[in-house]
N, C-alpha and C positions, 0 to 999 in steps of 0.2 A: 504494500500500500504506500510506496514511496511516491514522491512527486515526479511527474514526467520531466525530462530534461528540456532545456530551452530549445525552441524551434527556430528562433530568429536572433541575430546578434543584437545585443543591447547597445552596441557602439554605432553600427552602421545600418542595421535592419536587414542584412542579407540572411538568407536561409543558411543555417549552420549544418555542418557535417558531424556525425557522431563517430569519433575515432580517437586513437591515442594521439595526444599532442606530440609535436616534434621535439619537445624539450626533455624527453626521457621519462615522462610521467608513465605510471603503470596502470592508470585507469582510463577507460573510455570517457571522453568529455565532449561537450558541445564546442566545436571549434569553427570559427568563421573562416571560410575559404577566401574571403575578400580582404579583410584587415588583419587576420591572424589572431584575433582575440580568443582566448580560452575562457569558457564560462564554467565556473566551479559551482556545484550544487552543494550547499552547506546546510546543516541543521538549523531549524528555527528555535529560538529561545522563548519559552513560556515562563512568565514571571508572575508571582503572586505572594499572598500573605496568609498566615494563620492568625487572624485577629482574635485576641483573647481578652476576656473580661473576668473580673472577680479577684478577690484578695490572693487567691492561689491559682488564678488562671483556669478556673473550673468551667467557664463558658467559652465557646468558640462561635464566631460569626460565620454563617453560611448564607449563600445566595441561591435563590430558586431561579433557574435559567428561563429567560424569556426569548431565547434564540436557539436555533439549531446549531450544532448538533446537540441532541439530548435535551430538547425543550422540556421544561417542567421538572427536571432533575436538580438536585442540590449540589453545589460546588463551593469551593473556596474562591474568593475573589482573585482572578488571575486572567492573563491574556498574553498576547504576543508582545514581546519587547519591541520598541520603536527605535529607529536610528537616533543617534545623538542623546541617548539616555543610558544611565548605568542600570544594572539589573535591579538595584534597590529603588532607583527612581521610577523604573517601569512598574515594579510591584506596588509602590505607593500610588502611582497614577491609576493603575487598574483597580485598586481597593477603593479609591475615591470615585472612579467612573461607575463601577458595578454596585457598590454598596453605599456610597456617600458617607463613608465612615471616616472619622478623624482618628488617626493612629500615630503612635510613636514607633518608628521602625526599630526592630531588634536585629538579632544576628541571623545569618543564613542558617536554615534549619534542615532542608532536604534538597538534594540534587538528584534528579532522576533522569536516566538515559532511556529514551523511548525510541530506539534505533529503527524499529520497523516503520515508523511514521516520520522519521527524520526530525525529531524534536528532543530538546533538553528542557526539563521543567525544574525551576528553582523557586522554592518557597522560603520566605522569611517569617520569623515570629514577629508579631506586631501587637503592642499593647493598645487596646481601645481607650480613647480618652473620653468617650461619651457613649451612651447607649441610644443616641438619636441617630437614625440612618436615613439617608435620602437616596434610595436606589435609582440608578440610571435606567435607560430604556432597555438594556440587555437583561435586567433583573425584574422578576415579578414581585419578589419579596426578599428582604434581608432580615435574618432572625438569629438570635442567640440560642445555642443548644448546650446542655450538659452532655457528658459522654453517653449516658443511658438514653438520652432523647434524640441523638443523631439518627437521621433516617438512613441507616446503613444500606438498606436495600434500594434506596432511591438516590444514591450518589451518582453523579454524572460520569466520573472518570476514575480509573484505577489509581492514578497519581494522587488524587484527592484522598481516597481511602488509605493508601500507604502512608501519606503524610499525617492524616488524622490518627491512625493507629499508633504511629510513633510519638505523636504529640501526647496522647493520653497515657501511653506507657511511660514516657519520660516524666510526665507530670506525677504519676504514681510513684516513680522512683525518686522524685525530688531533685532531679538534675537533668537538664536538657543538653543533648549532644548534637552532633552534626551527622546526618545520615546520607549515604550515597547508595542509590538503588538502581539496578538495571531491570527494566521491565521488558520481558520477552513478548 
């Protein structure tokens, strides 16, 4: 389920050839026969937060999706990183856009490689500064959940489940770590 390669050169618009570049590269790439530009297909970064509330972080904020894929399912606020922003800036922007939540950014919590779809997901812990939310158009509802209330069967993505499972496990252990996960 990877993305299809480029069909036209982003530099000059000529139809590209799929071949090994002349520079000794070992992978087939989209190469422009007119200007020689080699087009590399790189993973997309998905950035988001685990917004938490409570004296001991017993609540997490989830957003009910108002867009496809997985309309009506619950997720952490996250989305694709934009150019000219850091991963933390992107995570904070997505949290504001999707939940309208005011947060204090914390440390990077999970990094997940989802190679089959060409993505890397990065979630930061983020302390909520308020329980007033103003969800954007991509979100039907933004709501706080304790662990036993999380709609586990209605989570939108495996990356969200993996992140939440580690968040609550670390919370029970009284110490938060950094988690790297490969999702097959």
